[in-house]
N, C-alpha and C positions, 0 to 999 in steps of 0.2 A: 262571512267575516265566517263562519266554523269552517267551511272548505276552506277556505284560504290557509288558516292555521295548522289543517293535519296537514297540507302538502308540504308546510314547511317542516314538519316532524317527520315525514317519512323521507327528504330529502337530505334531512341529518342524520336521520339512522341509515343512509346509505354510504354517503360520506366516512362515517367512522366506521362501516364493515370494510369499503374498498379499503382503506389507510391504513388497517390491520392487517389484511390480507397482504399488498405492499410490503411489511415491517418483515411476515413472516416469512414470502417468499424473499425477501433479501438475510434475512439470518441462515434463514435452510441453505443457499450457496454459496457461507461465506467459507474460508481455507479455515482451520484450527489454529489457534493463536501458541507460539512457544514461547516462553521465560521472559521474564523483559530484562536487557542490559548482554546476554550471553549466548553465543551460538547462534545471529540472529536474528536475537530479540523477538520482538513483536510482526518481524515480516514472512511471508507463505514461506515454505520451503527450510524455515529454520533449523539446526537439527536439535534431535530428540533432548530433552530438560530432563533434569533431578533423578536420572534412571529409574524412567518410568518403562516397563515392560511394552507391550504392545499384546494385546488378544488378539481373538480369532477374530476377522471381519473388521480387524483396522484400527477397532477399538483403544483405551486405555486402562488399567484397572486401577481407577482411582482410587478405592477403597483397599485398595492391599498397599498402596503405594501410604496414603495416611496414613495405615497399621503401622507397616514399617520406620518412617519418620517419628511415630510415636514413642518406639521400643526404643531408637535411638534416645531419644531425648529423657529417654527416665534412665538409660543406662547411664549417659554422662551423670544425672543427679544422682544416683545412689553416690557416685564417686566423687563429688563435689560434698556431698552427704557424710562420708567417708572418710574425708580432709579435714571438713569441720570438728564432728567426733574427735579425732587426736588432737586437734586444738585446743578444743571446748575444754576436755579432761585436761589440761594442764593452767589451765586458765585461773586455778587456786595462786599458782606460781609466780604468776605476774600482778596478780593481783596484791600478793603478799610483799610484794615490793617498793609500793608505796610509803608501807611502811618499815619498813626493814635497813631504810637508807639509816636508821638511826642508829648508832652502833651501844649498845649498852652497855653496864657495868652487870656486875655478881648481883647488886641491889633493882637491878630493874631501871637505873636511872636512866636519861641520855643523856651520854658520854660530845655528840654532835647534832645541834639540834638541826644543821643549815641540810642536813642530811636529808629530812625529811619533804621536800619541795623536787626531788631530783628528780626526773621524770619515769616512767616505767618502760618499760620496755613494745617495741609498738613491733609486730608484726603483720608481715604483708607476707603474701603468695604469687611469688612473679616466675618467670621462665628462664631457668641458670644462662648465665654465658658460660659455652667452653669449647673451644677451638679444640678438643683434642679430635683428632680423625679417629681415632681405635674406636671410638664412643658409641651405640647403637644412635640413630638419629631421630629413628624416632619418641625411644626413653628420654630423652634427652630435651625434645619439644614438650614434654609431659610430666617434667618432671618438677617440683615447686622448689622455690627456693626460699630461705628463714632467715627474713632478715633481723638481727636484735639490737635494740641499742644498748649500750649495757652502759652498769651502773657499779661507780667502782665502791664495791661493799667487800668485800673478801667470802665474807660467812654465803655472804647470796651469791655470789661469782659459784663457788666452788655449788650451789645444788642445784645452781642455773646450768651447769655445766652437766651434772648426773642426768637432768631429767630431757636437752639436749642431746646428748650421746644417746638415753633411747627412745628418744621421741625419732631424730633420724635412723635408727636402725632397723627399727622400723619400717619409717615411711619412704626412705631413701631420702630425705631431703638435704638440699645441698643448704649449708650454713656460714650467712657474712656475717663477725662481729664488725659491729659500728661504733667505736669508741667517741664522744662528744668532744670537741674539741674544748680546750679550758679558756674562757676570755684572758687576758691577761692585762689590764691599764695601765699605763704607763700614766703617774704621777711627778708631775712638774713642777718643785717648790721652786717658787718668785717673790720678788721683793722688790728692790726699784733699777730693775736691770732691765732698759729698754733694750739689751743688747740678748734678751731672752728669744728676741724672733731668728738666732744664728742656732738656737737651740730647736727651736718649734719647726724650723725650715725643714732639717737635718730627719728630724724623727718623721715628719712628715713626708718627706722623700721616700723615706728606706722605709717605711710602714706597708706590707703587705695588705693588709684588709685591717679597714678604720673598725670592723664590727668585733674580730680577735685581738684587736689592741687598742679598743678608748684614751685618748690623749685628756687627761684631767689638769688642768693647771690651774694651783693650790695658791694664791696671793697675800702675802700680806703688807703690811704700811700702805696701804690706800693709796700708793704711787699712782697721780692719775695716766702720764705719758704712757707707763708699761702698763695699765690697766686698756689702753686706749690698743695699744702692738698685738693683745692676748686678744681681744675684742674683735679685731681684721680680719681673722682668723674662721668668722664665725661659725659654723655647723662642724667644723673639723676639730674644734676642741671643745673642752665642756671647762666654764672657767667661775671657777668658784674663789671667793672671798674670806679671808680670816675675821669674824665680825670682832677680837676683841683689840684694837689696835691701841691699846693702854700701854704706860711705863711699868713694869714691874716693879716689885718692892726689892730692893736688896741689900745686903750691909755698903755698907763705905768704901770698904776697899773692891768691892764689883762695879761698881759704878760704871768703870771702864768699859767691862762683861755685858751688858747692858742687851747688847745685839747677842751674844751667844743664848740668853733667858728666853729674849724675842721666838729664836729660833724652836728651843726646845719644845713653846708651848706652840709652835706654827704646826710642829711635825705634829706633836699628839694630838691638833684637831684636827691635820688633813688625813692622815691615818684611819680615823675614827671616822671621818665621811666616808674613806674607801671604803672599809669592809663593814662601817655599820649603820650608815646612811645608805650605800649604794650596793651592798651585799657581796662585797665580790669574797672572792678566795685568796686571792694571789694578789702583789701586784709589784712593780720596778719604780724605782724611786730614781729619779734625775734631779739636779736640779738647776737651777738658769743656765748658767755658764758651764756647761758641759753640753759638746758635739761627738754623736754617737758615730760608730762603725757602719758602714754597709750590710754586716751580718752582725746587725744590734740585737734586732729581733729574734731571729736565726741563736741569737745562742741562746737567750734564756727561756725560748721553746724548747731547746733541746733539754735543756738543763731543769726544769717545774720538774718531769717523772723523778728523776735522778731524786731531786729535795723534797720529793713529797717519798719518797720510800725509804732515805736514810736517815736516824732517825739521831745520827752523829752530826748532820750538818745542819745549822739554822741559818744559811743563807746561801746564795750565787752572788757574784760580783762582777762587775764587767772589769776592775780597777787592778793592775800590777803596779801594786808603789814600785817599785824596781825598775821599770817599763820604759826606761829610758829607751835613748837608740843607744848601742854598743853593748847595751847590759842583758838584750833580749837577742834571739833568732831569728831572724827577719824567713829563717824555711820554715819556721813549726808555727803558723798561726793557728794549725788545729791543736795544738796543745795544753792542756788542761794540767791544773794542780790544784790539790788542797791545799787551804791555807790555818791554823790557828790565828792568825790578828782578820780583825773585821775590817774590811777593807774601803767598804761602802763606795762613793761615786762610782754609783749606776748597779743600784745593788734591788736583790730581789726578796721579796719577805712575804712568809706566810702567816692567814690569817691566825692561824691556834699558836704561832710565834707571838705576834701579834696580842691575843690574848694573857700571855703571859707576860710580856713586858708592860702593856700600857699600864696596868696597876701600879709599879714602881714608878713611871716615867720618870727621867729627872727633870730637874726646874731648869739644867743649863749640860753646857758640854755633853750631848746626847751621846756624839761617834766614842768619846774616849770613855764614859759611862759602859758602851757597848762590848767594850774591850777587857772588861772589869768581870775575872772570875766568878763572880756569881751572876753573873746573865750570863754567860758565855758556857757553861757547866761541862766544860772539856769539848767543847761542838765545834765542828770547824765551818769553812766557806769554802767553794771550788771558786778560785782566781784562772785569768786565762795567762798564759808565755806575755801576749800582747795586749795590750786594752782594747777594751772595746768603748773607751771613750775617753775625752781628751776634758781638760778645763780651758778656758780663753779667759777665763775673769779672773785677774790680778787682783781687782777692787770688791772690797769684803771686810766682815769684819775682821779675820787674819789679818786683812793689812796685807797680802800680799807673803803670809808668812810660806815659807818653803818655794812662792812659785818659782821666784827667781832662782831661786837654787836645783830645784828638781822637778815642777811638773812643770814651767813649759817644754822641757823636753820630753813629757813622756811620746810614747811613739805610738799613734792611733793604727790601728788594724787598715789595709784596703783592701785586701782578700775576699772576698765572699767564702766563706767555709762552711757543707754544709751538715751542720752539725745534727741535723736530726734524722739523717741520714748513716749516723756512724754508731756501732759500739760506744757507748760512752760506761758500761759497767767495771770499766773499771776506778773510778773514779768512787764509789762504794768502799768506803772503809776497809771491810776481811780482804777485796782486791788491791787497794790502793797500794796498805801497809805494809805486807808481804814484798812487793813493788822496789817499792819506792824505798826502803830499809837497804834491803841489797843492793840496788845500785849506787845508792849514798856509800854504805861502807865498803864494798867493793871497791869502789875510789881508790889511785891511790895518793898516800898522806904527802905534804908540798907543804912546804913554806909559802911563804907571800910572795917572797921575794923571789922566787924562783919564776913566780908569775908574770912579773913584769920586764920591761922590756930589759933585755939581755940575760935571763935568768937560766937559760938552757934548757927550759924544753920546748919541743919539738911537736910534740903528738897536740890532736890538737880535743881531749882529756876523754871523759871527766878525772878533773881532781878535786880534790878533797883538803881544805884547811881547815885546821881545828883551833876555835877557841875555847877559854877555861874556865873566865870571871867574866862579868859585867864589863869593866873596861877595856878588857882583852879585845871581847867580842867589838866593843867601838871604837879600836884603834886599828883593826885587822877591816871591819867593815869601810872607816875612812880612806885607809889606802885602796882598797879594791872597786872604789865607786860608789854602794850602796847605802842606802840608807843607814844609819847606826843609830836608830831612838827605837827603846821600849816598851813597851806597854802592860805592865804587871807579868814581866818576862820576858813578855812573846817580839820578837824580831819583825817588821815590819815584814808581811811574807813569806814570813817561817810556816814550815809546818813538823811537827817532832822537834820542834829548835832547828834545824836547817832552813836556809836560805840560800834560792836556786837560781844562777843569774850567767851571763857571760862575760867574761875577763879576756880579752884582746884574741877574740874570736875563738875563746875555751871556755868548755862548760863546766863551773866552778862549786861547789857546795862548802857554804864556809857551816861547818857543822858543833855540836857539842861533840863531847868523848862519845867512842861505842857505848851502850846501854842505858840513852837517857831514857831517865819515866817521866819526868815532869817538869814543869816552872819554875824557878825562883823568883816568885811574885816579888821578891824587895830590889831587883833588875829593874826598876823602871826610875 
């Protein structure tokens, strides 16, 4: 038994030695392996990789190669470290932007709490894109780009500009400033018109982005069929309902105006929802009987910066009160004006203006109330030559007032005007007033009879017709086919008392005498 066990042990030892010997012979005769994936991979005869220099005897200096790679990695880390140091040195500036969105008064009170939540700049170093053939290619590949998301705060922007200049001068960074686009919600005021579908269909058809232009339909009246139509759009719109449907106590002589009281109540509630509950900074208001033009969204997107930067403006409107066929120039779809008359019917309002108006919002007739000097405060709106909205709703609380005579004939723009690519700075008051007054009062003064058929005028204008009193204005306006009513002395579509329109293909300015200074509020 012992002898048998010893034989097994000797046999096992022999096999172990033999196997290890064969493995050693195999490895001794194997061809050296190249780098995988390049120049022949791991196959025999593949080309030299990694830049390894051969030493005498045919071997490779592996230790030297490892040292060289370590030096390259260390050099690259030093470069990255320097860049991080430069960015970190400016870190305090970006952290300040969290708190500096507030605008403080001299006493330190916050004027605009909304700014507190604006994003701080996002910093990212990426290779720049440059098509210049004269630029050194190696330098281009290693030049980082600094991308900064701008926050609309003049004081911070000035500091940031200086810091960016210092940083870019030192590091040769390329700078791209990305301004976040403002979300402009569309508020549709609805009640009991199932034809709201026509309005919503056009809004959705022409809307370039659901994210930038959310549609909020605010419904009063509790009309079930209208609610069903609005609900059929699903997530394409947000449907909110005015909760108070009760009648409003009014004076006996105003019982027939109950609808106007409910509309004013609804507007107040809906605008508070947009600005205070949903926290938007601006809104475009339309009603359920308005159809919009193809460039409706483009128009308001382009006017938003003008509205926010010029304190003498308080709204932008898509509507021209004298926008009937024959009174507007079909070749001037891009022509815009300032107007002292609040137009409504598709208009943009800013949150700070609503904060001013909301505490004193009227119980009825809100649009006429907007035209009072106490609300307007000598501010103006922007309006187009050719309307970007048209109304199709004869039925309403006004019982068709003005609809058959004027509103049904309003020309809706059909040409897309790329307003966001145009320079609209001419609409700023300091630019517009000088050019407008010069153009108007340099036009030849003519009588209304000369503009009528057989009057003898042959040119295309512009011509000027002058009024001197309220009654004189009304007579001239009726003869020329424009709306003749005034609100607190302001004519519809008028600016500085001037109404601009076409008459028989000629540009005409219906104007007060030269040297106009203010409106006569008794002209109403």
